[in-house]
N, C-alpha and C positions, 0 to 999 in steps of 0.2 A: 609540474604543478602539484603542490602539496596540500592535502587536506588534513594534516596531522593534528590540527587543533580540534577536530571533531572527536567527541567522546566515544563514539562507536562508528565503525566503518560500515558503509553500505553492504559490503560483502557479508558481514556478520548479520546484518538485518535480514538479508535475503535467505540466510540459513536457518532463521529462527522457526519458520513454519512454511509448509508447502502451500498453504492456502491463507492469504491475507484477508481477514474479514473487513468488508467495506461497511463501516458502522454509520448509519444515518440515524442520529439520535434527535428526535423531535421533542421529547420530554426528558428533562434532566433526571427524573426519578427512574427512568429506564436504564440509565448508564450502568449503575452498579449490578443489577441482575443480569444484564446483557453481558457485561464483562465476566461475571461469575460463571455464566453458562459456557462462555468460550474457554475460560481457564479449566473448568471441570472436564471439558471434552478434549483438552490437550493443545489449545492454541493460546499462546501468551504474547502474541504480537497484535496490537490493535491499531487500525487506521480509522480515526474519527474524522469524517468528512466535514468540511466547513460549509455544509449546505443548510444548516439550521441555526437559528438564533442562539441556541444553548451550546453550540459545539465547543467553544473555548472553555466554558464552565465544565463541560463534560470531561474534557482533557485533564483539567486541573483536578477534578474529582477522582478520576480513575488513577491518576498518578499518586494521589494521596492514599486512596483506599487499597490499591493493588500494586505495591512496590515490586512484586515479582513479575509484573507484566512490563513489556516495552510498548509505550504509548506514543503514537505519532498522529500527524494530521494529514488528511487528504484534501484534494481540491484547493491547494494553495496556488494562487495565480499571480500574486504581486509581492514585491519586497515588503510592503506593509503587512500583508497577511503572514508572511514568513516571520516577521518580527513579533507579531501578535501571538502566533502559536508557540514560538519559542518562549515568550514571556509567560504563557499559560502552563508551561512545563512539558511541552511536546519534546520527545527525544529524537524525532526525525520528521521530515516533511516530504510529501509526495505531490507533484503537480501534474495536471492533465496535459500540459503543453509547456512550451518554453518561450521566453523572451530573453533578450540580451541582459535586461535589467535583473530579471529573476535569477539567471545563471550567475551573474556577478554577486548578487546578494547571497546566493547559496554558498559561493566560494568564501565569502567573508563571514558568514554566519557560524554560530556555535553548534548547530545540529546538522546532520546530513540532509541534503536535498536529493530526492530521486526525481529527476526531470522526466516529463512525459514526451514521447515522440510518436509520430505516426508515419513519417516518411524518412527516406535515406538522407535527404538534405538536413532534416532536423536532427537526425542521429549524428551526422557529421559536425553540425554546429555544437551539439552537446559534447561530443568527443573532443573537439578542438578546445572547449572550455575546461577539459579535464575530467569529465564525467564518463564512467564506464559501466555504471549500474543504472539502468533506465526502466521507466514504465513504458510499456507499449500499449497505446490507447488511441482510439477504441479498437481493441484487438481484432474482433471478428470483422468489423466494418473496414479495417485497414489491411485486410488480407489474411488474417488469422495464422494458422499453422504454416501454410504455404509461404507466406511472407517471411516469417521468422526463419524458416529453412533456407530461404534465399539469402537472407541477411547474414547467416552464419558463415558463409564462404568469405566474403570480403571483410567481414568484421568479426573475426573469431574470438576476440577478447572482450566483446560487449556482452553483458549479462542482462537479462530482461525479467520483468514481472508484468506479464500481459494482463490487462484488465479491460472489461467491456465486452459483453456478450459471452462471458465465461459462465458455464453452468455445469450441472452434475453430469451431463452427457458428453462434455468435451474437455473438461479441465485436465483429465489424465493424458489426453493427446498433447496438450501444451507442455505438461510437466515431463513428458518423455523426450522433449527436445534438449539437445546438449547446451543450448544457449539460454534456456529458461531455468531459473532457480526457484521461482514461486509464482503463483497466480493470485490475482485479486478477484474476490467473488462476493456477490451479494446474495447468492442463492442459499447460503447457509444462514442468512438472516432475513427470512421472508417478511414482508411488510405486515401481512395478516397475523403472523405469529407474534410480532412485536405489538401490534395493536391490541391483541388479545392477552398480551403478557404471558404467552405460553413459552416460558423459558425452557421447559422440559423438551418441547419439540425442537427448539433451536439447539439444545445440547445434543440431541440425537443426530441431527443433521450434520453438526460440526464433527462429532465423533465418527460418523460414517465417512465423511470427506477425508479425515485424517487417516482412518484405517485403510481406505482404498487407494491411498497415494502410492504411486509406483516407487 
């Protein structure tokens, strides 16, 4: 099963940064300074979640203002949402889970889809559809590091980006696993700092996370 029509491979996306920032943008005016803080601290891969009304506008804005960044969409749950983020300019999409319809839309779409799985059965369904780079979500609730260690044996060729419950105290444990390429985290973008527009604090948190990566 070929995904050769995709402009960038999931494997290349997973290599761009050890920590994928989960960007919840409530106000469009926050998109640019948030993106600049990430870039200044060494992260050029953005995951803008579809949890807010301005998410699609934020994706388009970041693509226009920061061509050096790779901008994607998170919390993509339907084929319609996948089409919408693609139209907005997203370069990849990440889903929290899978459906047969979403997997099919991802295969046919022009941007890479990173499906989310929480169980072995879901992993097998995604693998059967041709996907080998997956989001593991919610990571901590679904078994965390121990679960991923168990998965590595029967599925040595599946690569993961765990997200959910990842924080400053455990993200390096995940990154030390051979089947984990990167982690998704919101701790580097604390809500309070965003509300106060304290981009300097965010830049420090991001720089520290990148510096301490194994």
